[in-house]
C-alpha positions as CSV (number, residue, x, y, z in Angstrom):
1,M,-220.1,101.1,-82.0
2,R,-221.6,103.0,-84.8
3,V,-225.4,103.3,-85.5
4,I,-226.8,104.9,-88.3
5,L,-230.4,106.4,-87.9
6,I,-232.6,107.3,-91.1
7,T,-236.3,108.4,-90.6
8,D,-239.2,109.8,-92.5
9,L,-238.8,107.6,-95.7
10,H,-242.5,108.4,-96.7
11,I,-242.5,105.6,-99.3
12,G,-245.5,105.6,-101.4
13,T,-247.2,102.8,-103.3
14,E,-246.2,102.3,-106.9
15,G,-247.4,105.4,-108.9
16,E,-248.5,107.3,-105.7
17,D,-247.7,111.1,-106.3
18,T,-245.3,112.0,-103.5
19,Y,-245.0,115.7,-103.9
20,G,-242.8,115.3,-107.1
21,I,-240.2,113.4,-104.9
22,D,-238.7,110.1,-105.9
23,V,-239.0,108.6,-102.3
24,R,-238.0,105.1,-103.5
25,Q,-235.0,106.4,-105.1
26,N,-234.0,108.6,-102.1
27,F,-234.4,105.6,-99.9
28,L,-232.2,103.4,-102.3
29,D,-229.4,106.1,-102.3
30,I,-229.5,106.2,-98.5
31,R,-229.5,102.4,-98.3
32,A,-226.3,102.6,-100.7
33,A,-224.6,105.2,-98.6
34,I,-225.3,103.0,-95.5
35,Q,-223.9,99.8,-97.1
36,T,-220.7,101.9,-97.8
37,A,-220.5,103.3,-94.3
38,A,-221.0,99.8,-92.8
39,P,-222.3,100.5,-89.4
40,D,-222.9,98.2,-86.8
41,H,-226.8,98.9,-86.3
42,I,-229.3,100.8,-88.2
43,V,-232.4,102.6,-86.7
44,I,-235.5,103.5,-88.9
45,A,-237.3,106.3,-86.8
46,G,-240.6,106.1,-88.3
47,D,-242.8,107.4,-91.0
48,L,-242.0,104.5,-93.3
49,C,-245.2,104.8,-95.2
50,Y,-246.1,108.1,-97.2
51,M,-249.5,109.0,-95.8
52,E,-251.3,105.8,-95.0
53,A,-249.6,102.4,-93.9
54,D,-249.5,99.8,-96.5
55,S,-248.4,96.2,-95.8
56,S,-246.6,96.0,-99.4
57,T,-244.5,99.1,-98.7
58,Y,-243.3,97.6,-95.5
59,E,-242.5,94.4,-97.2
60,W,-240.6,96.2,-99.9
61,I,-238.6,98.0,-97.3
62,K,-237.8,95.0,-95.3
63,G,-236.6,93.3,-98.4
64,Q,-234.1,96.3,-99.1
65,M,-233.1,96.2,-95.3
66,D,-232.5,92.3,-95.2
67,E,-230.3,92.6,-98.3
68,L,-227.8,94.8,-96.2
69,S,-227.2,92.0,-93.6
70,I,-226.7,94.7,-90.9
71,P,-228.8,94.4,-87.8
72,Y,-231.6,96.9,-87.6
73,D,-234.7,98.2,-85.5
74,M,-237.6,100.4,-86.3
75,I,-240.2,102.5,-84.6
76,V,-243.5,103.8,-86.0
77,G,-244.4,107.3,-86.7
78,N,-247.8,108.9,-87.1
79,H,-248.1,107.7,-90.9
80,D,-247.6,104.1,-89.8
81,D,-249.6,101.3,-88.3
82,S,-248.0,99.6,-85.3
83,I,-249.7,96.0,-85.8
84,L,-249.1,96.1,-89.9
85,L,-245.5,97.2,-89.3
86,A,-245.0,94.6,-86.5
87,E,-246.3,91.8,-88.6
88,A,-244.3,92.7,-92.0
89,F,-240.9,93.2,-89.8
90,D,-241.6,90.0,-87.8
91,R,-241.9,92.0,-84.6
92,T,-245.1,90.9,-83.3
93,D,-243.6,89.7,-80.0
94,D,-242.7,93.4,-79.0
95,L,-246.5,94.5,-79.5
96,Q,-248.1,95.4,-76.1
97,E,-252.0,96.0,-76.6
98,G,-251.4,96.9,-80.1
99,V,-248.7,99.3,-79.4
100,L,-244.8,98.4,-80.7
101,F,-242.3,99.4,-77.8
102,Y,-239.4,97.5,-76.4
103,K,-235.8,97.8,-75.4
104,K,-232.4,96.5,-76.7
105,Q,-228.8,96.6,-75.4
106,L,-226.3,98.0,-77.9
107,E,-223.2,97.4,-76.0
108,D,-222.9,99.5,-72.9
109,W,-226.2,101.4,-73.7
110,T,-229.8,100.4,-73.0
111,C,-232.0,101.6,-75.8
112,L,-235.6,102.3,-75.3
113,F,-237.8,102.2,-78.5
114,L,-241.1,103.8,-78.2
115,D,-244.1,104.5,-80.3
116,T,-246.0,107.5,-81.1
117,A,-248.0,106.4,-84.2
118,V,-251.1,108.1,-82.5
119,R,-249.2,111.3,-81.4
120,V,-249.0,110.4,-77.9
121,L,-247.0,107.9,-75.9
122,S,-249.6,105.7,-74.5
123,D,-250.3,105.1,-70.8
124,N,-248.7,101.6,-70.8
125,Q,-245.7,102.9,-72.3
126,L,-245.4,105.9,-69.9
127,Q,-245.6,103.4,-67.1
128,W,-243.0,101.0,-68.9
129,L,-240.7,104.1,-69.5
130,E,-240.8,105.0,-65.9
131,T,-240.1,101.5,-64.9
132,Q,-237.3,101.1,-67.1
133,L,-235.5,104.3,-66.2
134,A,-235.9,103.4,-62.4
135,S,-234.5,99.6,-62.8
136,T,-232.0,100.1,-65.5
137,P,-228.3,100.9,-64.3
138,G,-225.8,102.5,-66.8
139,Q,-226.4,104.5,-69.7
140,V,-230.1,104.8,-71.2
141,M,-230.8,106.1,-74.9
142,I,-234.4,106.6,-76.2
143,F,-235.4,106.6,-79.9
144,M,-239.0,108.0,-80.6
145,H,-240.5,109.4,-83.8
146,H,-241.9,112.6,-82.2
147,P,-239.5,114.6,-80.3
148,P,-240.4,115.2,-76.4
149,L,-239.3,118.8,-76.4
150,Q,-240.6,121.8,-78.5
151,M,-237.8,122.1,-81.1
152,G,-238.2,125.7,-82.2
153,V,-239.8,125.0,-85.6
154,P,-243.0,127.0,-85.3
155,F,-244.9,124.9,-88.1
156,M,-244.3,121.5,-86.4
157,D,-244.3,122.8,-82.9
158,S,-247.9,124.5,-83.1
159,K,-249.5,121.8,-85.6
160,H,-247.9,118.4,-85.3
161,A,-245.9,118.1,-81.9
162,L,-246.4,115.2,-79.5
163,D,-249.7,115.7,-77.7
164,N,-248.7,114.7,-74.3
165,M,-244.9,115.6,-74.2
166,E,-245.2,117.1,-70.8
167,A,-246.0,113.6,-69.3
168,V,-242.9,112.4,-71.0
169,Q,-240.6,115.1,-69.7
170,A,-241.8,114.8,-66.3
171,I,-240.6,111.3,-66.3
172,L,-237.3,111.9,-68.0
173,L,-236.6,114.9,-65.8
174,K,-236.6,112.9,-62.8
175,D,-233.8,110.6,-63.8
176,E,-230.4,111.8,-62.8
177,R,-228.7,110.8,-66.1
178,L,-228.1,112.8,-69.0
179,I,-230.7,111.1,-71.7
180,P,-230.1,111.3,-75.2
181,V,-233.5,111.3,-77.4
182,F,-233.2,110.7,-81.0
183,S,-236.1,111.6,-83.2
184,G,-237.4,112.2,-86.6
185,H,-241.0,113.7,-87.7
186,Y,-239.7,117.4,-87.9
187,H,-238.0,117.1,-91.3
188,V,-235.2,119.4,-90.3
189,E,-232.0,118.9,-88.2
190,K,-232.2,120.3,-84.7
191,T,-231.2,120.0,-81.3
192,A,-232.8,121.0,-78.0
193,C,-232.1,120.6,-74.4
194,K,-234.1,120.8,-71.2
195,G,-232.5,119.7,-67.8
196,N,-231.1,116.3,-68.5
197,I,-233.1,115.8,-71.8
198,V,-230.9,116.1,-75.0
199,V,-233.2,115.8,-78.3
200,Q,-231.6,115.4,-81.6
201,V,-233.8,115.5,-84.6
202,T,-232.6,113.8,-88.0
203,P,-233.5,115.3,-91.3
204,A,-235.9,113.2,-93.5
205,C,-235.1,110.8,-96.2
206,Y,-237.9,112.8,-98.2
207,F,-237.4,116.7,-97.9
208,Q,-236.8,119.3,-95.4
209,I,-239.2,122.0,-94.1
210,G,-238.6,125.6,-93.3
211,Q,-237.7,126.3,-89.7
212,E,-239.1,129.6,-89.3
213,K,-242.6,130.1,-90.6
214,E,-245.9,129.0,-88.9
215,E,-247.1,127.6,-92.2
216,F,-245.6,124.8,-94.3
217,E,-242.5,125.9,-96.3
218,L,-240.3,123.6,-98.3
219,D,-236.7,124.3,-97.2
220,H,-234.7,122.1,-99.6
221,T,-235.0,118.3,-100.8
222,R,-231.4,117.0,-99.7
223,I,-231.8,113.9,-97.6
224,A,-229.7,112.6,-94.9
225,Y,-228.7,110.2,-92.4
226,R,-227.4,110.4,-88.6
227,E,-224.4,108.5,-87.6
228,I,-224.2,107.9,-84.0
229,T,-221.0,106.6,-82.2
230,L,-221.5,105.0,-78.8
231,E,-218.8,104.5,-76.4
232,K,-219.0,103.4,-72.8
233,D,-220.3,106.6,-71.2
234,T,-220.5,109.0,-74.3
235,W,-222.0,109.5,-77.5
236,R,-221.1,111.6,-80.5
237,S,-223.4,112.1,-83.6
238,T,-223.2,113.9,-87.1
239,V,-225.7,114.4,-90.0
240,R,-224.7,113.6,-93.5
241,Y,-226.6,115.1,-96.4
242,F,-227.1,113.7,-99.9
243,E,-228.8,115.2,-102.8
244,G,-232.3,114.1,-103.2
245,N,-234.3,112.7,-106.3
246,K,-237.3,114.3,-108.1
247,L,-239.5,112.3,-110.1
248,G,-238.6,111.9,-113.7
249,Q,-235.1,112.9,-113.2
250,E,-232.3,110.4,-114.4
251,T,-230.7,108.8,-111.5
């Protein structure tokens, strides 16, 4: 089974200044590449909106995704609103106390989709995560916008990391399985491991940031998706890059 993950779309409202990047064309180019790749499933890993959550933006994205006729799931990032997103994508049944988290079976893998819109994993999610890991046999995979480890990207680690990552780590580290976690948020391509936790961060559909400095630095404007191949007890993943688009340029 092949799953394509995209993250950090940062779609602005019509006419909104998005740092000189044509975010809508970036998304449409990624969408076209996904259509050509024809995966079995798609995951949108948060930050669908630019700075503030917007229902019309969610509706536009949903319309584009539905035209692909490929099953997809989504999680929320810190620039999203869990309730607005769930309403736009007809996922209100997955809301628990205003937080969007759920599980889904993708062939042999149980996939847990978590909500970090407020920069923490909420108490009800922590309890749910612990229960799911204890009661679920076989292989488990996690999708969450914020990575649960420090990733070695100083600007993001020091200023924009998950606030309660230690609590998440404590739950994951108790499990005997190797647990892959797929995240976005950092606008880089990065892998980090701690014990049985393997975190892979996927680059943004917006722009990528520098990985060495404490302050924000633009690295480049290429965009990317991650392709994950799932087998019975293994997974493989690779990142594929594409040229990004600036506002005003011809496409």
